[in-house]
N, C-alpha and C positions, 0 to 999 in steps of 0.2 A: 464499179459495178452498177448496172442500171436496175430497172424494175424486173423482178424475177417472178415467174408464175409458179403457183403451187399445183400439186397433182390434182387437187379437187376443182380446178378451174378458176379459183379466185386468184387475185394477184396481190402480192405483198410488197409494200414499199419498204425495202430493207436498206439499212445504211451500210456503207456510205453511198449516197446518190450523187453522182458527179454533176456539177453545174452545167457542164457541156452537154450532158445527156438529157437535160430537162428543158423542154420547150414550153414556156408558160402559155403560149397561144394555141397549143395543140389540144385536141379533144381529150377529156379525161379517160384514160385507157383502162377502164375497170370492168370487171365482171365478178360480182360477189354473190355468195349464197345468202339466203334469208338470215336475218340477225338471230343470234343464239342468245340464250339466257342462262343464268346460273341454275343448274339443275337442283331439284329438291333432293335433300339428303334422305337416306332411309329413315332417319329419326323423324323428320318432318312428315314423310309419307305415312309412317305408322301412326303418328299423333293425329294427323288430319283424318285418316280413316277411322280411328277410334272415336274421336270427338264428333265426327259427323253422324255417328250412330247414337248420339245422345250424351255428350259429355256435360260436365258441370259448368255450363257457360254463365258468366256474369253479364246480365243485361243492364242497360243504362238505368232503368227504373229501379233496379236493385241497389243502386249506390246511394247511400245516405251519409255515411260517415267516412271521412278520409283522414289520413295521417301523413305528416311530412317529417322526414328524418333529416335534421340539419337546420339550424336556425340562423344561418348566414344570410347574405344578401339574396341569393336565389331561393333558399328555403322559405324565408319569411315572405318573399314576393309571391311565390306559388301559393302559399297559405292564404295570403291576402286575396288573391284572385278567387280561390275556392270558397272562402267565407262570403265574399261579396256575391257569389252566385247562389248562395243559400245552403251550402254544405257545412256540416260541422267539421272542424279541423282540429286535430291534436298535433302540436309541434313538439318534437323531442330533440334534445341536444344534451351532450354530456357536460357542456359548459354552462353553468348557471348564469353567468354574466351575459352570454349570448341570448339566453331565454329571457332574461330580465329586460333586454332591449327590444324584444319583439313588439310589444304593444306600442311603444313609443314610435318605432319605425313605421309600423302599419298605420297607426293613427295619422302620422305625418303624410303618408302616401295617400290615404283616403282624403285627408284635408285638401291636398292638391287637386284631387278629382272633384271634390265639392266646389272648390274655387273656380274650376274650369266649367262647371255646370254639367259634368258628366254623370254625377250621382247626387242624390239628395243627402242632407246631413243625417236624416233618420235612417237611411240605408247604411250609411257608414257606421253609425252607432250599433245597429243590429248586427252587422257583419263582425264588428269587434267582439261582440258578445258570443259569437260562434267559435272563437279561437281559444283553445286551451293550451297550456304549456306544461311540460314535464321533463324530468331527466331520466325517467324510467321508460325504456323502450317497450317493455311488455304492456305497461299501462297505456301507452300511446296507441298501440295497434290492436289491443284486445278485441275491439268491436269494429275495426276498420274494414271497409269494403274494398278500398284501394289504398295502397301505401306508396308514396313517392319518396324515394331516397334522394337527398340533395346534399350529400356530404362532400368533403374535399375530393377533387378530381384525381384520385389515386386508385388504381385497379385493386391493389391488395386490401386497402381499407374498405372499399365498396364490397368486395367479396366477403369479408368478415361480417359486415352489416347484413348482407343478404342471407347469410347462414343464420344469423340471429333472427331476422325477420321471418324466415321460413319456420323457425321453431316457435315463434310467438304469435304470429298473425293467424287469424282463422283460415281454415283450409280453402274457403271460398274467395279469399282476398286476392286481388291482383297486385303484383309487386312491380313497381316501375322505378326506373332510375333516370335521374336527370343528369345526362352526360353529353359532352360535345363531341365525343368520338371514341370513348373507351369500349372495350370488348364486352358487349352485353351477353353474348353467348356464354362466356365464362361465369358471369353472374348467375345465369339460369342454371348452370351445371352444379352449383353448390347448393341448390335447393332440391326438394322433392316435388316441386310443382313447376318444372321448366316451361310447361305450356301456358302458364299464367304470368310469365315474366316478359316485360317489354321495356323499350326505351321511350322516354318522353323528353326530348331536347327542347327546353325552354330557352328563349332569348332574353337577354338582359337589357332593361329591367322587365320582369314579367308583367307588371301592371300596365306597361305602355306598349310593349312589343306584341304584335298581333299573331305571330307565327309560333307553332309548336310542331316539331318533327315527331312522328310516332314510328318507332323502329321495331320491326319484328326480328327475331332470331329464327333459326331453323326449327326450334322447338315451339315457338309461339303459336297457339291456336288462333287461326285467322278471325274467328268470332270474337275472341278476347281483344285482339288488335282493333277490330271494328268497334267494340265497346269503348276502347281507349280513345278512338277518334271521335266517337259521339260525345264522350265526356269533355274532351277539349272544346268541341263546338258548344256544348252546354255552358262552358266557362266563358264563352264569348270570344274564343280565339279561333284561328284558322289552322286546322290540322293538315299536314301533308304526310303521306305514307311512304316510309322507307321499307321496302319489302324484304330486304336482306341486311343483315348486320355487317356492313362493309365499313372499313375505316373512314372516319369523318362524316359518314352518312351523306346528306344531300348538299346542304348549303356550304358547309366547310370543304366539301370535295370540289366545289366550284371556286372557292376562295384560294385553294392551293395553286392551281395553274395560273390564276390571276396574278399571284405574287411571284410564283416560280418563273414563269415566262419573262416577266419584267426584269427579274434579277439577272437572268442569263443574258437577256438582251443588253442590259447595262454592262455586264461583265465583258461581253464581246464588242462593246463600243458601237452597237447598232443604234443606240440613242442614249442621251443623258438621263439621269434620274428625274430632273425637273421637267424635261421634255415629255417623258412618258407620263408622269403624274399630271401635268397640265393638259395633255391631250385626252387622257381618260376622264379627268375631272371636268374640265371646261368644254371639251369637244364632244365627249360621249355622255356626259351628265351623271357620272358616278359621284357619290358623296365624297369620296376620297380616291386619289390615285393609289396604285398598289404600294408604293414606298411610304407615302404618308399614312396609309392604313396600317402597314407593318409597324411603323413607329408608334402609332396610337395604341395598338393591341399588344405590343411586346412580341411581335411575330418573329423577330430575329432570334431572340432567346428561345422561344417556344420551338421553332423549327430545328435549330441546332441541337437542343437538348432532347428532342423527341426522335432524333435520327435512329438511335439504337432500337427504341421501341417499335418504330415503323418497320425496321428490318426483321424484327422478331414476330411481327403480326402475321398470323396464319389464316386470317379471314379472307374470303373472296375479294378480289380486286385490291389486295394489299399492295403496298409500294415497295419497290426494290430499287431505290434511286439514291443518288448522292446529293448532298447539300451543295448549292452553288458556292464556290470559293469566296465570293464577295460577302456572303453571310458569315462564313467562318472568320474572315478578316475583321469584320465589325464586331463579332462576338468576342474574339480574342482581345480586342481593345476595350471591352466593356461597354460598347455602344449598343445597348439593348433596345433603345427606343426613347420615347418622350420622357417616361418616368426616370430613366437613367441620365437624362440631360443631353443625350446624343444617340443617334441611330444612323439612319441614312442622312438625316438632317441634324444640325446643331441647334440645341434648345437653350443654350446658356444665356441668351439674351432675348429669347422669344418663346411664347407658349405654343405656337404652331408655325409651321414652315411658311415662308413668304414665297409662293410659287407664282411667277408672272404668268398671266393668262395667255400671252402670246408665245410662251416658251415651247408649246407643243406644236407650233406650226410646222408642217412638213412631216410629222411623225405619222406613220401608217398604223392606226389603232387596231387594224385587223391582226397585226403581229401579236397582240395580247388577246384579242377576242377569239382567234382561231383555236388555240389550245383549250380555252374555256368551253367553247362550243363543242369541241371534240369530246371533252370529259362529260359534258351534259348528254351528248348522244350516246356515249358509252353506258351511262347509267340507264338510259331507256333500253338500249340493246340488251343489257343483262337483266332486265326486269327489276332493277333496283327501285325505280320510280317511274311514274308516268311523265310524259312531256309536260302536261299541265302542272303537275306537282313540282317538277324541277324549276319551271319558270316562276311559279308562285313563290317558291322558296327563295329564289334570287331577288325577287321584287320586295317581298315582305321581310325576309331575314337579312338580306344584304342592302336593302333600300336601293337596288339597282334600277336604272331607268327603264330597262326592258329585260326580259328573261333571255338567256343565251340561245334557246331554241327558236324563240320568236325573232331574235336577231338574225339567226341563220335563215329563217324564212324570208326575212326582209331583204337580205343581200344575196341570197342564193347559196345553197350548199356547195355548189361547184367552186365558187370563189373561196370558200372556207378551205376546201380540200386543197386547192392550188396553193394557198398560203401556207398550209401545214407542210406540204411537200417541199415548197421552195425554202422554207425555214430549215427543215430537216436537212436539205441538201447542203446548206451553208454550215450548220453547226450541229454535229451529232449529239452533244450533251443536251441541247435544247430539245431535240426530238425525244431523247430517252427520259429526261427528268420532267419536262413540262408536258409530257404526253402529247407530243405534236403529231406523231404518226396517226393518220386518220383511221378511226375504227370502221368496222364493216358497215354499220348502219349509216354513218355519215357518207361513206363511199356510195352506198346504195342510193341515198337521197340525191347525191350529185349526179349519178348515172341516169336516174329516172326523172330527175327534176321534181321530185316529190317534196312536200313540206312536212314539218313536224306537227302542225296544227291545222 
């Protein structure tokens, strides 16, 4: 079956696409409607209309006291950043031992900044004095203007905490969650202030990483989200706005096809693991190739164990895809990554993989870039994020050498579309799982020769 037309005049690259029916040298045969976005829900429309008439908006100048729930690595890091920016911070944790270690960890972190000449010793001492600790949640949030929950990354636990926060925090307080991809909408729904709930995805370690994603749900008052962005900027970080609560938000949505496409390419013997890693790391300038990165982050275990949760996720742009059999094979062998001693690579005699620089010669890196660019374009098409924020997220959150949409502008959207279609023609699972079928906005850019920036 070839390319089939829809009744509305657009054309849909449906699978399977025969190799014989696809001519890479032919013009891109597309005619697409203007990009569509995720529509506002009735809930959001109601709230925006109501708050526009004079809702209880928290402005940046109103924020003086903050609270952080969870004294783990992320929680104390977020608290350290807030205190250094001049805000009073109360840290709450149910574990007294965690709380007892807060001052030591923050003092060490500040000391490193003093050694590098980033801050003065007096600034560090003053910031330490702004941090208080308690095991009593009500005490921690009683006068807080914004509360950041940074507990363990489990949906049910976060929902319980948000219910308690709603009961204990002042009505004016903004409730934020630090999560890398959990359902923030459900957190908002356990409160009586859903319009004041948002996500703030910090990157680890918070003291060093410059990026923070600010995520809205359909309930979030846009003015509240704007205040959240302003606060992140006041803290010396770079905020990017995720306008819809979609799985994995912005940066991790880009990371997914980066790893997924590579896994399927290796599974189908398009290229070896070392070849792909070497080409992306040494040829394209990524800090790590997709397989080295998966081993470093424990991505094999995370992906396999999250499969059921992804299938249950009812948020916009949720995933309905299978895990590459290559990951299942590694998972079943207990090869979860570097910490387990083996993943894609063996770490029994080395701390990091020895990837020859010339191993990537001859590998077409667009095979990995194309699905990543397509996912980035899809986020812009559905008003999840702006092109600027998508690329900023990739550079600051992933330390990528260039944002995916800037990469598309550099090489031309038509080349990206051709690679997407050609890959889909050879391997249907790659098209389905790695999001290779080009979205409408990418097709439009290819047809009109427009750029994203």
